[in-house]
KOLGUPA-614905 format. One record per residue: x, y, z of N, C-alpha, C, O in turn; residue in one letter. Coordinates in steps of 0.02 Angstrom, whole numbers, padded with zeros to 5 digits, always signed. Atoms other than C-alpha are relative to their C-alpha. Example, Ala and Ser with C-alpha at 12.3 -4.5 7.8 and 13.67 -1.06 7.14 Angstrom:
+00045-00059+00000+00615-00225+00390+00045+00060+00000+00097+00059+00033A;-00042-00059-00003+00684-00053+00357-00039+00055+00037-00014+00110+00045S;
END
This chain:
-00022+00049+00050+02624+01305-00096-00062-00030-00034-00111-00045+00000M;+00054+00031+00037+02511+01236-00233+00010-00076+00000+00064-00100-00014K;-00004+00072-00001+02471+01051-00217-00065-00029-00026-00119-00012-00002I;+00060+00026+00034+02351+00953-00327-00017-00069+00026+00004-00120-00002N;+00019+00065-00030+02277+00816-00217-00076-00008+00008-00099-00060+00031V;+00072+00002-00011+02092+00858-00217-00033-00058-00038-00077-00091-00012W;+00029+00055+00040+02051+00734-00357+00016-00067+00031-00025-00113+00032N;-00020+00063-00032+02149+00598-00267-00042-00013+00062-00064-00069+00075T;+00041+00006-00061+02055+00632-00104-00071-00022-00017-00099-00066+00016I;+00068+00017+00019+01887+00623-00192-00004-00072-00025-00052-00108-00010Q;-00001+00069+00026+01934+00462-00281+00005-00051+00056-00030-00101+00057Q;-00007+00044-00057+01992+00381-00119-00066-00004+00040-00086-00057+00062L;+00063-00003-00038+01832+00437-00034-00053-00043-00033-00090-00079+00002S;+00050+00039+00035+01724+00357-00169+00017-00075+00002-00027-00116+00015R;-00020+00071+00004+01824+00195-00183-00005-00035+00067-00026-00093+00071E;-00002+00032-00066+01840+00163+00004-00062+00013+00041-00070-00017+00095R;+00060-00015-00039+01674+00235+00060+00015+00037+00064-00020+00030+00114G;-00021-00037-00059+01764+00350+00182-00010+00074-00014+00006+00098-00068V;+00012-00072+00008+01717+00532+00209+00065+00037-00017+00118+00022+00011D;-00059-00038+00021+01837+00654+00124+00032+00037+00059+00093+00046+00060A;-00027-00035-00058+01856+00746+00290+00048-00044+00039+00096-00019+00068A;-00044+00047-00035+01935+00590+00365+00069-00002-00033+00120-00002+00000V;-00063+00001+00038+02066+00587+00227+00038+00066+00009+00099+00065+00017I;-00032-00066-00009+02100+00774+00244+00032+00004+00069+00089+00027+00076I;-00028+00000-00068+02125+00755+00433+00062-00044+00004+00109-00030+00040N;-00058+00045+00000+02243+00611+00399+00061+00035-00030+00117+00027-00005A;-00056-00037+00031+02349+00721+00285+00027+00051+00048+00088+00058+00055I;-00022-00052-00048+02354+00860+00415+00041-00032+00056+00094-00005+00075V;-00037+00034-00054+02409+00738+00552+00068-00024-00024+00118-00018+00012E;-00063+00025+00025+02543+00663+00442+00049+00058-00013+00109+00050-00003S;-00043-00058+00011+02609+00835+00395+00029+00026+00065+00087+00046+00068L;-00025-00022-00065+02622+00883+00578+00056-00046+00024+00107-00022+00050K;-00051+00048-00023+02718+00724+00617+00064+00008-00039+00119+00008-00010A;-00060-00006+00042+02837+00744+00470+00035+00066+00009+00096+00069+00006A;-00030-00067-00007+02864+00931+00498+00039+00007+00064+00082+00051+00070S;-00036-00003-00064+02925+00899+00675+00074-00017-00009+00115-00002+00034S;-00070+00014+00014+03086+00836+00595+00038+00063-00021+00099+00067-00016K;-00031-00064+00019+03117+01013+00532-00004+00049+00058+00045+00082+00075Y;+00009-00041-00059+03046+01109+00679+00017-00043+00061-00025-00079+00088F;-00027+00050-00048+03152+01020+00808-00003+00021+00073+00022-00014+00116T;+00002-00024-00069+03117+01123+00965-00070-00001+00030-00087+00039+00073H;+00069+00007-00025+02938+01070+00995-00042+00061-00014-00086+00079+00026N;+00040-00058+00019+02869+01221+00906-00072-00019-00016-00086-00076-00034E;+00070+00012+00019+02683+01238+00879-00005+00005-00076+00010+00057-00105K;+00004+00002+00073+02653+01186+00699-00071+00016-00023-00119-00016-00001I;+00064-00019+00028+02513+01270+00605-00004-00024-00073+00044-00020-00110N;+00008+00025+00068+02443+01195+00446-00063+00031-00030-00118+00027-00002I;+00056-00027+00039+02333+01284+00320-00006-00043-00063+00035-00039-00109S;+00008+00047+00055+02266+01153+00200-00069+00007-00030-00119-00009+00002F;+00063-00008+00037+02131+01193+00072+00006-00041-00064+00021-00013-00117L;-00012+00043+00058+02136+01043-00046-00042+00016-00061-00019+00007-00118P;+00041-00017+00058+01991+01101-00154+00028+00059-00039+00013+00066-00099E;-00033-00056+00034+02093+01258-00194+00073-00016-00016+00107+00023-00049K;-00070+00020+00014+02258+01163-00201+00050+00039+00041+00107+00046+00020G;-00045-00041-00041+02334+01270-00060+00023-00039+00062-00017-00070+00097E;-00029+00032-00059+02451+01202+00073+00055+00043+00028+00100+00066-00008L;-00052-00040-00034+02555+01295+00200+00011-00030+00070-00036-00044+00106R;-00019+00024-00066+02650+01231+00354+00047+00051+00030+00098+00068+00000V;-00041-00053-00029+02721+01361+00472-00007+00000+00076-00051-00032+00104Y;+00004-00011-00072+02756+01410+00651+00007+00075+00013+00037+00110-00027T;-00004-00071-00018+02741+01579+00737+00049+00008+00058+00043-00026+00109V;-00052-00010-00051+02892+01643+00837+00002+00074+00020-00012+00119-00020M;-00007-00069-00024+02920+01797+00943+00075+00017-00002+00118-00022+00018R;-00070-00022+00007+03079+01896+00909+00026+00025+00067-00005+00065+00101V;-00032-00019-00063+03197+01914+01058+00075+00004-00012+00103-00035-00051N;-00073-00007+00007+03378+01973+01073+00034-00065+00020+00077-00091-00016E;-00029+00062-00025+03421+01820+01175-00058-00048+00017-00087-00044+00071K;+00057+00045-00011+03289+01684+01156+00009-00044+00062+00062-00073+00072P;-00001+00043-00058+03246+01592+01317-00036-00067-00014-00019-00118+00016N;+00039+00060+00017+03123+01467+01241+00002-00009-00075-00031+00028-00112D;-00009+00010+00072+03172+01399+01071-00064-00025-00034-00069-00025-00095L;+00063+00022+00030+02997+01330+01047-00044+00058-00020-00087+00051-00064A;+00044-00057+00014+02919+01503+01044+00037+00063-00019+00006+00112-00041T;-00038-00062+00012+03062+01629+01020+00056-00012-00051+00082-00067-00058E;-00054+00002+00049+03189+01670+00885+00044+00063+00009+00019+00116+00028I;-00045-00058-00009+03341+01782+00891-00012+00051-00055-00038+00035-00109S;+00009-00055+00048+03338+01951+00803+00041-00014-00063+00018-00001-00119L;-00044+00013+00058+03483+01898+00692-00032-00051-00047-00033-00041-00108E;+00032+00051+00043+03392+01741+00631-00065+00025-00029-00083+00008-00086D;+00063-00027+00024+03228+01834+00615+00010+00044-00062-00031+00042-00108A;-00013-00045+00057+03306+01963+00496+00017-00039-00063+00008-00014-00119K;-00014+00041+00059+03361+01821+00383-00066-00020-00035-00068-00033-00095K;+00065+00019+00027+03178+01779+00361-00039+00062-00021-00070+00063-00074I;+00035-00062+00015+03106+01955+00368+00046+00058+00019+00052+00073+00079S;-00048-00054-00015+03232+02100+00354-00029+00055+00044+00009+00090+00078P;+00030-00054-00040+03108+02217+00438-00018-00022+00071-00049+00015+00108S;+00018+00026-00066+03090+02108+00593+00031+00041+00056+00087+00066+00048A;-00025-00037-00057+03111+02193+00761-00018-00037+00064-00063-00079+00064S;+00010+00034-00064+03119+02138+00943-00072+00012+00025-00097+00067+00023V;+00067-00005-00029+02950+02101+01020-00056-00019-00047-00112-00034-00026G;+00054+00018+00046+02855+02065+00861+00001-00075-00014+00049-00110+00002E;+00005+00071+00018+02797+01895+00798+00008-00007-00075-00018+00033-00114S;-00008+00013+00072+02848+01822+00631-00020-00073-00013-00017-00116+00031I;+00020+00067+00021+02788+01671+00535+00057-00032-00039+00085-00001-00085E;-00055+00036+00032+02917+01542+00482-00029-00059-00037-00056-00106-00007I;+00028+00053+00042+02865+01431+00338+00049-00057-00008+00109-00048-00009D;-00040+00057+00018+02925+01257+00306+00022+00009-00073-00020+00023-00115L;-00024-00010+00068+03035+01268+00149-00040-00042-00050-00058-00099-00035P;+00044+00033+00049+02936+01222-00007+00028-00066-00025-00011-00113-00037S;-00028+00064+00024+03058+01087-00065-00011-00055+00051-00027-00112+00034D;+00011+00049-00053+03045+01000+00103-00074-00015+00007-00093-00073+00018M;+00072+00009-00004+02857+01026+00107-00024-00048-00054-00067-00089-00042L;+00019+00044+00055+02842+00940-00061+00017-00072+00015-00023-00117+00002G;-00019+00069-00017+02938+00787-00002-00044-00028+00055-00065-00086+00052R;+00042+00022-00056+02839+00778+00160-00071-00017-00024-00100-00067-00004I;+00067+00012+00026+02674+00791+00066-00003-00065-00038-00052-00103-00033A;-00002+00062+00039+02724+00650-00050+00004-00061+00046-00031-00111+00035A;-00006+00055-00047+02776+00538+00095-00067-00012+00036-00088-00069+00047Q;+00064+00006-00035+02613+00575+00183-00051-00037-00043-00088-00080-00019A;+00048+00031+00045+02512+00525+00031+00012-00074-00007-00035-00113-00013A;-00017+00070+00010+02604+00360+00015-00010-00042+00063-00029-00101+00058K;-00001+00039-00061+02608+00308+00196-00061+00012+00046-00107-00029+00048Q;+00048-00009-00054+02500+00385+00330-00071+00008-00025-00119-00013+00008I;+00068-00009+00025+02352+00432+00221-00035-00067-00006-00091-00076+00018I;+00031+00064+00010+02319+00253+00172-00011-00037+00066-00059-00075+00073F;+00009+00030-00066+02344+00196+00352-00063+00028+00033-00102-00010+00062Q;+00059-00031-00030+02215+00320+00411-00064-00021-00035-00116-00031-00004K;+00059+00023+00037+02097+00269+00273-00019-00070+00021-00078-00086+00029V;+00014+00068-00022+02115+00087+00325-00031+00001+00070-00078-00036+00084R;+00029-00006-00067+02082+00137+00506-00073+00020-00003-00116-00007+00033D;+00069-00024+00006+01926+00230+00453-00045-00055-00028-00102-00062-00007A;+00039+00056+00028+01868+00081+00349-00016-00052+00053-00072-00077+00057E;+00009+00050-00053+01894-00036+00496-00051+00024+00052-00092-00015+00075Q;+00047-00028-00048+01800+00079+00613-00071-00002-00028-00119-00017+00007E;+00065+00002+00034+01660+00091+00486-00028-00070-00001-00088-00081+00010K;+00022+00070+00002+01654-00099+00470-00024-00022+00069-00075-00056+00075A;+00020+00018-00068+01646-00119+00660-00068+00031+00016-00113-00003+00042Y;+00063-00034-00014+01506+00010+00674-00058-00032-00039-00115-00031-00016D;+00053+00032+00041+01411-00081+00536-00020-00068+00028-00079-00084+00030H;+00015+00069-00019+01426-00258+00604-00015-00010+00074-00049-00058+00092F;+00013+00008-00071+01422-00231+00793-00075-00004+00016-00095-00045+00057A;+00072+00005-00014+01233-00197+00792-00032-00064-00029-00089-00080-00012P;+00027+00060+00031+01210-00357+00689+00015-00064+00040+00002-00119+00017L;-00014+00057-00043+01267-00470+00832-00065-00040+00011-00116-00013+00032L;+00059+00041-00007+01146-00617+00836-00043-00004-00062-00094-00038-00063G;+00039+00001+00063+01085-00587+00658+00033-00048-00050+00093-00062-00046E;-00025+00044+00053+01103-00703+00508+00029+00042-00057-00002+00091-00079I;-00030-00032+00058+01220-00650+00368+00014-00055-00053+00014-00114-00037I;-00020+00046+00053+01265-00729+00201+00067+00024-00027+00072+00079-00054T;-00067-00018+00023+01450-00728+00158+00024-00048-00053-00001-00104-00060G;-00030+00041+00052+01554-00795+00014+00065-00029+00027+00108+00007+00052V;-00060+00033-00025+01687-00923+00061+00059+00019-00044+00060+00003-00104L;-00058-00023+00039+01854-00847+00007+00060-00046+00007+00095-00059-00042R;-00060+00043-00008+01986-00961+00083-00006-00041+00064-00047-00028+00108R;-00007+00041-00060+02030-01094+00210+00065+00018+00035+00115+00032+00003F;-00060-00016-00038+02153-01060+00350+00020-00060+00042-00005-00116+00032E;-00023+00054-00042+02243-01163+00481-00060-00032+00037-00109+00001+00053L;+00053+00038-00035+02137-01298+00567-00066-00001-00037-00119-00012-00008N;+00060+00001+00043+02015-01288+00421-00050+00055+00017-00108+00050-00003N;+00043-00058-00010+01943-01124+00484-00013+00034-00067+00030+00032-00111N;+00019-00030+00064+01853-01030+00346-00008+00075+00006-00030+00101+00058M;+00009-00072+00004+01855-00847+00296-00054+00016-00050-00047+00001-00109I;+00054-00023+00043+01693-00778+00227+00007+00074-00012+00037+00110+00028L;-00002-00071+00015+01675-00609+00145-00070+00026-00011-00110-00003-00047E;+00064-00034+00010+01526-00492+00156+00013+00075+00004+00045+00099+00051M;-00010-00072+00003+01525-00308+00107+00074+00018+00009+00092+00065+00045D;-00073-00011-00001+01716-00316+00082+00031-00009+00069+00085+00016+00082K;-00025+00012-00067+01737-00373+00262+00007-00075+00012-00038-00114-00005T;-00012+00070-00013+01813-00539+00315-00034-00022+00065-00038+00017+00113D;+00031+00029-00059+01723-00651+00439+00028-00070+00011+00041-00106-00037M;-00028+00065-00017+01788-00804+00529-00056-00050+00016-00097-00038+00061L;+00044+00056-00017+01688-00966+00525+00045-00057+00024+00071-00095-00017L;-00044+00053-00025+01787-01082+00640-00026-00069-00019-00086-00079-00027P;+00018+00068+00018+01789-01266+00597-00050-00029+00050-00095-00067+00031Y;+00044+00027-00052+01704-01306+00763-00071+00028-00005-00118+00000+00023R;+00066-00031+00007+01559-01191+00715-00036-00022-00064-00088+00005-00081E;+00029+00028+00060+01523-01291+00557-00033-00066+00017-00008-00103+00060K;+00032+00064-00011+01403-01438+00551+00046-00056-00025+00080-00048-00076L;-00047+00054+00015+01496-01603+00547-00008-00029-00069+00041-00048-00101K;+00012+00035+00063+01414-01671+00391-00004+00046-00061-00029+00025-00113N;+00002-00045+00058+01432-01519+00278+00070+00017-00024+00116+00026+00015E;-00064-00017+00031+01572-01479+00157-00011+00061-00044-00062+00068-00078E;+00005-00061+00040+01606-01313+00073+00062+00005-00045+00114-00025-00032F;-00057-00015+00043+01717-01253-00068+00001+00075-00013-00048+00110-00001K;-00007-00072+00013+01782-01082-00118-00055+00024-00048-00071-00008-00097R;+00053-00030+00040+01647-00970-00189-00069-00017+00024-00118+00014+00001G;+00067+00017-00027+01505-01052-00093-00028+00057+00041+00009+00092+00076D;+00034-00049-00042+01377-00936-00015-00025-00037+00063-00061-00086+00058R;+00014+00034-00064+01358-00981+00169-00039+00046+00046-00021+00104+00057I;+00038-00038-00050+01227-00924+00293+00023-00021+00070+00035-00080+00084R;-00022+00012-00069+01280-00907+00475-00023+00058+00043-00045+00109+00018A;+00020-00053-00047+01241-00806+00631+00062+00031+00030+00110-00003+00046V;-00056-00036-00031+01358-00673+00700-00002-00011+00075-00051+00007+00108I;-00001+00015-00072+01410-00728+00874+00051+00043+00038+00050+00045+00099I;-00050-00042-00034+01555-00607+00909+00025+00053-00048+00040+00039-00106Q;-00031-00055+00037+01616-00437+00849+00048+00036+00047+00026+00066+00097V;-00051-00030-00044+01780-00375+00925+00043+00048-00040+00053+00039-00100R;-00048-00046+00030+01897-00230+00890+00070-00029+00007+00091-00048+00061K;-00069+00025+00001+02072-00287+00840+00043+00051-00037+00017+00095-00072E;-00046-00046+00033+02227-00195+00778-00007-00003-00076+00000+00049-00109N;+00005+00007+00072+02201-00264+00603-00072+00010-00025-00086-00003-00083K;+00069-00010+00020+02016-00222+00602-00046-00042+00043-00023-00080+00085G;+00047+00038-00041+01857-00295+00675+00006-00075-00012+00012-00097-00069P;+00000+00073+00004+01861-00482+00712-00072-00023+00008-00101-00019+00062Q;+00070+00021+00001+01690-00550+00664-00002-00076-00005+00024-00105-00052I;+00005+00072-00002+01652-00730+00710-00072-00021-00012-00118+00007+00018T;+00067+00024+00015+01503-00824+00639-00005-00075+00014+00045-00109+00020V;+00010+00070-00019+01426-00993+00677-00062-00029-00035-00110+00006-00050S;+00058+00038+00024+01310-01125+00605-00024-00051+00051-00074-00085+00041R;+00019+00048-00051+01304-01230+00763-00031+00033+00061-00062-00001+00102T;+00026-00035-00057+01253-01097+00888-00077-00001+00001-00108+00005-00052N;+00073+00000-00003+01071-01107+00950-00031+00064-00029-00088+00063-00052P;+00026-00063+00027+01051-00924+00896-00013-00006-00075-00058+00027-00102K;+00010+00010+00071+01067-00983+00716-00069-00032-00012-00106-00010-00056F;+00066+00033+00006+00916-01099+00737-00055+00050+00017-00107+00052-00017S;+00051-00048-00021+00820-00961+00827-00015+00050-00056-00073+00066-00068A;+00010-00048+00053+00847-00839+00685-00032-00031-00062-00072+00000-00097K;+00032+00036+00056+00801-00969+00553-00074-00008+00013-00115+00000-00032L;+00071+00006-00019+00639-01000+00647-00036+00066-00008-00093+00069-00032L;+00030-00067+00006+00606-00814+00653-00012+00019-00073-00063+00049-00090E;+00006-00017+00071+00636-00796+00466-00055-00042-00034-00089-00019-00080L;+00046+00046+00034+00527-00946+00421-00071+00003+00027-00119-00012-00008E;+00065+00003-00033+00384-00925+00545-00023+00070+00019+00003+00099+00067I;+00023-00069-00014+00290-00758+00542-00023+00011+00071-00014+00065+00099P;+00026-00007-00068+00209-00791+00711+00056+00011+00051+00045+00043+00102E;-00057-00013-00043+00382-00792+00791+00028+00069-00014+00046+00106+00032I;-00026-00066+00019+00439-00639+00694-00042+00056+00029-00015+00107+00052A;+00044-00053-00027+00287-00538+00751-00014-00008+00074-00056+00027+00103N;+00002+00010-00072+00307-00604+00930-00066-00028+00027-00080-00022+00087E;+00060+00035-00024+00141-00696+00937+00019-00067+00032-00017-00093+00075N;-00028+00060-00030+00244-00850+00977+00070+00017+00026+00109+00049-00009I;-00065-00015-00030+00393-00839+01094+00042-00064+00006+00017-00117+00027E;-00046+00055-00011+00544-00954+01092+00028+00006+00070+00062+00055+00087I;-00023-00002-00069+00581-00995+01274+00071-00029+00007+00109-00006+00049K;-00067+00030-00005+00735-01104+01245+00012-00043-00061-00034-00071-00091N;-00021+00044+00054+00832-01196+01111+00063-00037+00022+00109-00007+00049I;-00061+00040-00012+00956-01338+01133+00013-00040-00063-00034-00060-00098V;-00018+00035+00062+01051-01425+00994+00056-00050+00010+00100-00040+00051R;-00058+00042+00015+01161-01570+00951+00010+00012-00074-00021-00021-00115Q;-00003-00025+00069+01217-01483+00791+00006-00055-00052+00048-00100-00047P;+00000+00048+00054+01180-01581+00634-00040-00063+00014-00051-00103-00031G;+00037+00061-00018+01083-01715+00729-00071+00015+00023-00119-00007-00009E;+00067-00012-00027+00939-01650+00834-00001+00066+00038+00049+00088+00067R;+00010-00062-00038+00870-01490+00909-00069-00004+00032-00115-00035+00006A;+00065-00005-00033+00730-01457+01032-00013+00073+00014+00029+00109+00040K;+00019-00070-00005+00638-01292+01032-00063+00005+00043-00115-00023+00026V;+00058-00011-00044+00522-01239+01174-00034+00066-00019-00002+00118-00018A;+00036-00060+00020+00387-01116+01119-00063+00007+00042-00088-00041+00072V;+00061-00014-00038+00237-01033+01201-00035+00059-00032-00003+00100-00065V;+00037-00057+00025+00100-00912+01153-00053+00021+00051-00078-00020+00090T;+00054-00025-00042-00023-00801+01244-00065+00009-00040-00117+00025-00012K;+00059-00007+00043-00141-00797+01095-00040-00065+00000-00014-00119-00016E;+00042+00060-00006-00287-00917+01119-00014-00033-00067-00025-00093-00070K;+00018+00028+00066-00319-00938+00933+00061-00024-00039+00055-00039-00099D;-00061+00024+00035-00139-00989+00891+00024-00064+00032+00033-00068+00092I;-00030+00063-00022-00075-01166+00902+00075+00006-00010+00098+00003-00068D;-00072-00012+00010+00113-01139+00935+00036-00058-00034+00083-00046-00073P;-00033+00058+00031+00161-01316+00884-00017-00003-00074+00027-00009-00116I;+00021+00003+00070+00058-01317+00724+00028+00057-00041+00048+00047-00099G;-00026-00058+00037+00114-01142+00675+00074-00009-00017+00096+00009-00071A;-00071+00009+00012+00297-01189+00693+00015-00057-00049+00061-00054-00089C;-00012+00057+00045+00282-01355+00603-00022+00017-00071+00011+00000-00119I;+00025-00019+00065+00178-01284+00461-00041-00054-00033-00044-00111-00008G;+00041+00048+00038+00064-01368+00334+00044-00057-00026+00093-00044-00062V;-00039+00060+00020+00130-01545+00306+00073+00006+00020+00117-00024-00011K;-00068-00007-00025+00284-01493+00404+00045+00043-00042+00106+00040-00035G;-00042-00038+00048+00341-01370+00270+00047+00050+00034+00102+00061+00011N;-00042-00051-00032+00407-01238+00392+00060-00032+00035+00117-00010+00024R;-00055+00031-00037+00510-01350+00504+00046-00038-00047+00106-00045-00034V;-00041+00035+00049+00569-01450+00353+00048+00047-00036+00105+00029-00052M;-00044-00049+00033+00639-01292+00272+00060+00017+00044+00115+00025+00020A;-00055-00015-00047+00741-01256+00429+00046-00061+00005+00107-00054+00006I;-00040+00061-00003+00797-01437+00441+00044-00008-00061+00101-00031-00055S;-00039+00004+00062+00855-01429+00260+00061+00046+00004+00116+00026-00017S;-00057-00047-00007+00964-01276+00297+00051-00028+00048+00111-00014+00041E;-00044+00029-00050+01037-01373+00444+00023-00071-00018+00043-00110+00025L;-00025+00063+00026+01081-01522+00334-00033-00061+00032+00000-00110+00051K;+00038+00057-00024+00943-01636+00397-00006-00005+00075-00031-00056+00100G;+00006+00001-00073+00951-01592+00581-00075-00004+00020-00115+00037-00002E;+00069+00009-00021+00790-01655+00662-00018+00053+00052+00021+00068+00097K;+00021-00054-00045+00692-01520+00752-00065-00019+00035-00116-00030+00002I;+00060+00014-00040+00569-01558+00892-00027+00066+00027+00008+00103+00062D;+00033-00060-00027+00447-01418+00930-00039-00021+00062-00083-00063+00059I;+00029+00018-00065+00397-01427+01114-00039+00060+00028-00015+00116+00026I;+00038-00054-00033+00261-01327+01202+00027+00010+00070+00028-00037+00111E;-00029-00016-00066+00339-01241+01352-00053+00000+00054-00111+00018+00041W;+00046-00001-00057+00260-01261+01523+00039+00019+00063+00098+00002+00070S;-00030-00017-00064+00296-01190+01694+00009-00062+00044+00054-00064+00086E;-00003+00062-00039+00266-01363+01766+00055-00044-00028+00051-00067-00085N;-00056+00039+00026+00430-01460+01751-00019-00071-00021+00012-00099-00066P;+00022+00068+00018+00339-01628+01745-00033+00000-00069-00018-00042-00111L;+00034-00005+00065+00227-01576+01601+00050+00017-00055+00049-00012-00110T;-00050-00022+00048+00372-01490+01513+00047-00058-00018+00061-00068-00077F;-00047+00055+00012+00489-01639+01532-00033-00056-00040-00001-00087-00082A;+00035+00054+00036+00358-01762+01471-00004+00014-00075+00007-00030-00116K;+00003-00018+00072+00336-01667+01307+00070+00008-00029+00081-00001-00089T;-00069-00010+00024+00523-01630+01296+00031-00065-00024+00078-00064-00064A;-00027+00065+00020+00557-01816+01277-00028-00024-00067-00011-00079-00090L;+00024+00014+00067+00464-01814+01111+00059-00020-00046+00111+00013-00042N;+00061+00034+00023+00457-01919+01001-00021-00059+00043-00069-00093+00025P;+00018+00056-00044+00451-02047+01143-00064+00016+00039-00076+00074+00057A;+00060-00007-00041+00287-02075+01235+00016-00022+00072+00039-00078+00083K;-00017+00012-00070+00308-02064+01423-00063-00021+00038-00114+00014+00035V;+00059+00024-00038+00190-02164+01535-00008+00039+00065-00063+00062+00081D;+00002-00036-00064+00234-02082+01701+00063+00041+00007+00115+00024-00022K;-00059-00040-00016+00352-01948+01763-00010+00031+00069-00065+00054+00085I;+00007-00028-00067+00388-01890+01939+00068+00029+00022+00119+00015-00008F;-00061-00031-00027+00515-01791+02042+00035-00051+00044+00006-00076+00092I;-00039+00048-00038+00651-01905+02107+00038+00035+00056+00044+00009+00112L;-00037-00039-00050+00752-01771+02198-00009+00074-00017+00019+00099-00066N;+00017-00070+00016+00686-01593+02206+00060+00045+00009+00071+00090-00031K;-00057-00043-00013+00843-01516+02281+00053-00004-00055+00082+00047-00074N;-00050+00009+00053+00956-01589+02147-00031+00004-00069+00003-00006-00119E;+00037-00008+00063+00822-01563+02012+00009-00061-00044+00034-00058-00100K;-00003+00063+00038+00811-01745+01957-00071-00027-00009-00109-00033+00039I;+00064+00030+00017+00659-01817+01869+00011-00072-00023+00065-00089-00046L;-00004+00068+00028+00622-01998+01826-00061-00011-00044-00118+00000-00024Q;+00053+00013+00049+00523-02044+01671-00006-00075-00010+00044-00110-00020A;+00013+00071+00009+00442-02215+01655-00028-00010-00071-00078+00021-00090I;+00023+00013+00068+00423-02282+01478-00006-00075-00011+00024-00115+00024V;+00007+00070+00017+00370-02445+01400+00062-00024-00037+00103+00016-00059S;-00059+00029+00031+00497-02563+01326+00011+00024-00071+00067+00037-00092K;-00007-00021+00070+00459-02513+01147+00016+00074-00008+00034+00096-00063D;-00014-00072+00003+00484-02328+01190+00069+00017+00031+00091+00074+00029Q;-00062-00013-00036+00647-02348+01285+00055+00029-00045+00086+00079-00027L;-00053-00024+00044+00767-02325+01140-00016+00069-00028+00029+00111-00037S;+00020-00067+00024+00666-02176+01075+00013+00053+00053+00037+00107+00039L;-00008-00048-00055+00669-02092+01245+00073+00017+00012+00091+00075+00025A;-00072-00012-00011+00856-02114+01264+00031+00034-00061+00070+00082-00055I;-00027-00028+00061+00897-02078+01083+00069-00027-00016+00101-00059+00025G;-00066+00024+00022+01054-02115+00983+00055+00031+00043+00061+00092+00047K;-00055-00021-00044+01202-02107+01101-00025+00046+00057+00013+00087+00083K;+00028-00039-00055+01085-02030+01232-00019+00071-00018-00030+00112+00026G;+00012-00069+00022+01051-01876+01126-00068+00026+00022-00073+00083+00046T;+00068-00025-00014+00863-01865+01155-00009+00018+00074-00033+00073+00089N;+00009-00014-00071+00864-01876+01345+00047+00056+00023+00030+00096+00066V;-00048-00052-00019+01018-01765+01357-00026+00069-00021-00023+00117+00018R;+00028-00064+00023+00937-01627+01252-00062+00019+00041-00071+00078+00058L;+00061-00013-00040+00773-01643+01347+00019+00026+00069-00013+00072+00095A;-00023-00023-00066+00867-01623+01512+00024+00072-00003+00010+00112+00041S;-00025-00069+00008+00954-01466+01449-00058+00049-00013-00056+00105+00012R;+00056-00044+00016+00791-01395+01382-00041+00017+00062-00060+00074+00073L;+00042-00009-00060+00696-01420+01545+00041+00027+00059+00013+00056+00105V;-00045-00018-00054+00848-01384+01656-00011-00043+00062-00001-00021+00118D;+00003+00052-00052+00814-01541+01758+00034-00062-00029+00027-00075-00089W;-00028+00063+00023+00911-01704+01747-00057-00050-00005-00095-00059+00043K;+00053+00049+00010+00796-01837+01674+00030-00069-00004+00074-00082-00045I;-00021+00069+00002+00824-02020+01711-00055-00041-00032-00114-00033-00016E;+00049+00042+00035+00739-02148+01599-00001-00070+00031+00051-00100+00042I;+00007+00067-00029+00672-02309+01672-00054-00038-00038-00108-00011-00052K;+00050+00041+00034+00583-02451+01584-00054-00022+00048-00040-00039+00106Q;+00057+00018-00042+00410-02490+01650+00005-00074+00021-00038-00100+00056E;
END
């Protein structure tokens, strides 16, 4: 049977970015499924499909027998002669799907299963593209708001979920805004890959630091840990093995230009750059920045509790607004820090 679908296949391939072979396989699978309604005895269905030549044939091969024992593979001599008058017992004949039925099946396949398979291929392609980008920053366009004020961003014709909880508290967006966020999850779902992005995750800060500070990007400076109170304050512990690099100065930049650029992206979130130390006392003392600590000692080693002694004028700085500074410092050092006035 002649069937003119090659131009349609090529057009679909170009528009959807899906290999033509995927579409051809989809047509073959759909033809097999639809043909089973005609070949009702579980016959083996053969399909010869050459779309570039416009040729399509659906058939099964049966062995002629006086009294068929297996209707899936055998046909009676009487029925065989209706198809091929010269048929004889013991030989095999090919039984074609009637052309009128083949035409209807081909049309149904084009309307239904082909597009489903194309969507499946697109979804698989999207997953393969974004799965390796886990932990990377993307820029998406805000398309719509959903329930609970969750946002849907679009990038490369793929939807991404920015949950309301992953947005900074003091920022507002509108449709059409371009939003930067970090990919924190890529999952396979029935409707396609579920990609979740975040602006509050510490990985977002880490990637912004990497983009802004060449010494981090080329691994001369290592980020040991990041803790955040999104939109308010973050503490970043860094270290270097290079003697001629000042990790604090490199991260802050000339007149604070590097850290200010990151703070601007995070809507004014204050960023403390802390030099990491193996010594928990030294590390904790600097982690309480911007407060100046007079003394610090281990209060309980087993329970990992430190006590920091500060002067009266440094007490509020050490604790921070609603306890943010001491809480972040404790998380950064992984020791509980208690503040006591001198």
